[in-house]
C-alpha positions as CSV (number, residue, x, y, z in Angstrom):
1,M,112.7,48.4,-4.0
2,L,115.1,50.4,-2.8
3,D,113.5,51.0,0.5
4,T,114.0,46.9,0.9
5,L,117.7,46.9,-0.1
6,T,118.1,49.5,2.5
7,Y,116.2,48.2,5.1
8,I,118.3,44.4,4.3
9,L,121.3,46.0,3.9
10,L,121.5,48.2,7.4
11,G,119.9,45.0,9.0
12,I,123.0,43.1,8.4
13,F,125.4,45.6,9.6
14,D,123.1,46.4,12.6
15,A,123.1,42.6,13.4
16,T,127.0,42.7,12.7
17,A,127.5,45.5,15.2
18,A,125.6,44.3,18.0
19,V,127.4,40.5,17.6
20,L,130.9,42.0,17.7
21,L,129.6,44.1,20.6
22,I,128.8,40.9,22.4
23,L,131.8,38.9,21.5
24,K,134.4,42.0,22.5
25,L,132.4,42.9,25.8
26,Y,132.9,39.4,26.9
27,M,136.5,38.9,24.8
28,L,135.8,36.1,22.6
29,P,137.1,35.6,18.9
30,V,135.5,36.8,16.2
31,K,138.2,36.2,13.3
32,E,137.7,32.3,13.3
33,Y,134.1,33.1,13.1
34,R,133.7,35.7,10.7
35,F,131.7,33.8,8.3
36,K,129.3,32.3,10.4
37,I,129.0,35.9,11.8
38,I,128.3,37.4,8.2
39,S,125.6,34.5,7.5
40,F,124.2,34.7,10.8
41,A,124.1,38.6,10.1
42,I,122.6,37.9,6.9
43,F,119.7,35.9,8.5
44,I,118.8,38.1,11.1
45,A,118.3,40.9,8.3
46,L,116.0,38.7,6.3
47,F,114.4,37.4,9.2
48,S,113.8,40.9,10.6
49,Y,112.5,42.0,6.9
50,L,109.7,38.9,7.3
51,M,108.6,40.1,10.4
52,R,108.4,43.6,10.0
53,M,107.2,44.4,6.5
54,L,105.9,41.0,5.3
55,L,104.1,39.4,8.3
56,N,103.7,42.7,9.9
57,V,104.4,41.5,13.4
58,P,107.0,44.0,14.6
59,K,106.8,43.4,18.0
60,I,107.8,40.0,17.7
61,D,110.8,40.7,16.1
62,L,113.2,42.0,18.9
63,P,112.4,38.8,21.3
64,S,112.9,36.5,18.4
65,Q,116.1,37.8,17.7
66,Y,117.1,37.7,21.3
67,I,116.3,33.9,20.6
68,L,118.0,33.5,18.0
69,F,121.1,35.2,19.2
70,V,121.3,32.7,22.1
71,L,121.2,29.9,19.4
72,F,124.0,31.4,17.5
73,L,126.2,31.8,20.2
74,R,125.1,28.0,21.1
75,F,125.2,26.1,17.9
76,G,127.2,28.5,15.9
77,M,130.2,29.4,18.5
78,Q,129.6,26.4,20.8
79,V,129.0,28.5,23.6
80,K,126.9,26.6,26.7
81,T,123.5,27.8,26.5
82,H,123.2,29.7,30.1
83,I,126.4,31.6,29.0
84,A,125.3,32.4,25.6
85,S,121.7,34.2,26.9
86,F,123.7,35.8,29.6
87,I,126.2,37.4,27.1
88,A,123.5,38.0,24.5
89,G,121.4,39.7,26.7
90,A,123.8,41.9,28.2
91,G,124.9,42.9,24.5
92,I,121.8,43.6,23.6
93,C,120.9,46.0,26.2
94,A,124.1,47.5,25.6
95,Y,123.2,48.2,22.4
96,A,119.6,49.5,23.3
97,I,121.9,51.9,25.7
98,I,123.7,53.2,22.4
99,Q,120.8,53.4,20.4
100,M,119.2,55.4,23.0
101,T,121.9,57.8,24.1
102,I,122.4,58.7,20.1
103,F,118.4,59.3,20.2
104,Y,118.6,62.0,22.5
105,V,121.5,63.5,21.3
106,Y,119.9,63.9,18.4
107,D,116.4,64.7,19.5
108,W,117.9,67.2,21.7
109,M,120.0,68.7,18.0
110,D,116.3,68.6,16.8
111,L,117.3,66.5,14.3
112,I,114.7,63.5,14.8
113,H,111.6,62.8,16.9
114,V,110.2,59.8,19.0
115,G,108.0,58.8,16.2
116,I,111.1,57.4,14.3
117,L,111.4,54.3,17.2
118,S,108.7,52.7,15.5
119,E,109.0,53.2,12.0
120,N,110.5,50.7,9.6
121,N,112.2,52.9,6.7
122,G,113.0,56.5,5.8
123,L,115.9,58.9,5.5
124,Y,116.0,60.0,9.3
125,L,115.7,56.5,10.7
126,Y,118.1,55.4,8.0
127,F,120.3,58.3,9.5
128,F,119.7,57.3,13.0
129,Q,120.7,53.6,12.4
130,T,123.8,54.3,10.5
131,S,125.0,56.8,13.2
132,C,124.4,53.7,16.0
133,I,126.1,50.9,13.9
134,A,128.9,53.3,13.6
135,I,129.3,54.0,17.2
136,T,128.7,50.6,18.0
137,L,131.6,49.0,15.4
138,L,134.3,52.0,16.9
139,L,133.3,50.9,20.5
140,S,134.2,47.4,19.6
141,I,137.2,48.2,17.8
142,L,138.5,50.2,20.8
143,L,137.2,47.3,23.0
144,S,139.5,45.0,21.2
145,K,142.8,47.4,20.9
146,F,142.6,48.3,24.7
147,N,141.7,45.1,25.6
148,F,138.9,45.9,27.3
149,G,136.3,43.1,28.7
150,F,135.6,40.8,30.7
151,S,137.6,37.7,30.4
152,F,135.8,34.8,32.4
153,I,134.2,32.9,29.7
154,I,136.3,30.2,28.0
155,K,137.4,30.6,24.5
156,P,134.7,28.7,22.6
157,P,133.6,25.6,21.6
158,H,132.9,24.5,25.2
159,D,133.2,21.1,26.7
160,F,129.4,20.2,26.2
161,F,130.7,16.7,27.7
162,S,131.1,17.4,31.3
163,K,128.3,17.9,33.8
164,E,128.0,21.3,34.6
165,N,127.1,22.2,38.1
166,Y,124.3,25.2,37.9
167,L,124.7,25.7,41.5
168,T,128.0,27.2,41.6
169,R,127.8,30.7,42.8
170,R,129.0,32.0,38.6
171,N,126.3,29.7,37.2
172,V,123.4,31.4,39.6
173,M,124.3,34.8,38.5
174,L,124.7,34.0,34.9
175,L,121.2,32.5,35.0
176,L,119.8,35.2,37.0
177,G,121.3,37.7,34.4
178,S,119.4,35.6,31.6
179,I,116.7,36.0,33.1
180,V,116.8,39.7,33.9
181,S,117.8,40.3,29.9
182,L,114.9,37.9,28.8
183,L,112.3,40.2,31.0
184,T,114.2,43.7,29.7
185,V,113.6,42.6,26.2
186,S,110.0,41.8,26.7
187,V,109.4,45.1,28.3
188,T,111.6,46.7,25.4
189,V,108.8,45.9,23.0
190,L,106.1,47.6,24.9
191,L,108.2,50.7,25.9
192,L,109.4,50.5,21.8
193,Y,105.9,50.9,20.3
194,S,104.3,53.3,23.3
195,S,107.0,55.9,22.3
196,N,108.9,55.8,25.7
197,P,112.6,56.2,25.1
198,L,113.3,57.2,28.5
199,G,111.7,54.1,30.0
200,L,113.5,51.9,27.4
201,L,116.9,53.4,28.3
202,I,116.6,53.5,32.2
203,I,115.5,49.7,31.8
204,A,118.4,48.8,29.6
205,A,120.6,50.6,32.0
206,I,119.6,48.7,35.0
207,S,119.5,45.4,33.4
208,F,123.4,45.9,31.9
209,I,124.1,47.2,35.4
210,I,123.5,44.3,36.7
211,S,125.2,42.2,33.9
212,F,128.2,44.5,34.2
213,Y,128.3,43.8,38.2
214,F,127.8,39.8,37.5
215,S,130.5,39.8,35.0
216,G,132.9,41.7,37.4
217,R,132.4,39.6,40.1
218,S,133.2,36.3,37.8
219,D,136.5,37.8,36.6
220,K,137.0,38.6,40.0
221,D,136.7,34.9,41.1
222,D,138.5,34.1,38.0
223,I,141.7,35.8,39.7
224,R,141.4,34.9,43.0
225,K,141.0,31.4,42.0
226,A,144.4,31.8,39.8
227,I,146.0,33.8,42.8
228,E,145.4,30.9,45.0
229,A,146.3,27.7,42.6
230,Y,149.5,29.7,42.3
231,S,150.3,30.4,45.9
232,D,149.2,26.3,46.3
233,K,151.6,25.6,43.8
234,N,154.9,27.2,45.4
235,K,153.6,25.7,48.6
236,V,153.5,22.0,47.6
237,G,157.2,23.2,45.5
């Protein structure tokens, strides 16, 4: 019973940390959606418990969670689907990098071993999870405090009535980033259960670097468009 409660409680904080990291990376609002975020985190924790502990199908837990994150951003926060899939993938990869970095620090200190990555409970796993959650929450706070992050995504809710041109350079980059993230999440499962943390760290880092590059390009495009619009306005004046 205690293991069940601990698993679900840590799962709630874990999902909350992941959502906050996604939103703060892209400078999206949190306060307005706080109750939805908490409700989603509870749902994700219960879903994960169902997949891992009751149905004993842990390998489909992570890919399913990625889809659920996208659905939450799409329907819970009214973010356009291609944008939701892109930022969810970027955030999840960033979280995986944090987790694997902490794992290697603790492994170097001989506090944990590679086997905990495929475990569902235990004091060492709880210690590892708590550390990952705390560091991620701290990072999200710092991103917010110092106003770091990417700002090219319009504050939700988004306009779903106007026609979207998916062939623009930005949308093509977002779609490519989404595909890379989906492939990364799928491969991550294989690496996780084959006890290959280095491979997991490398592939998550590559995926996040791609997302980071695309996000930076989108931010620069917004700045350029704003400067051009301001210049054109002055010329007309």
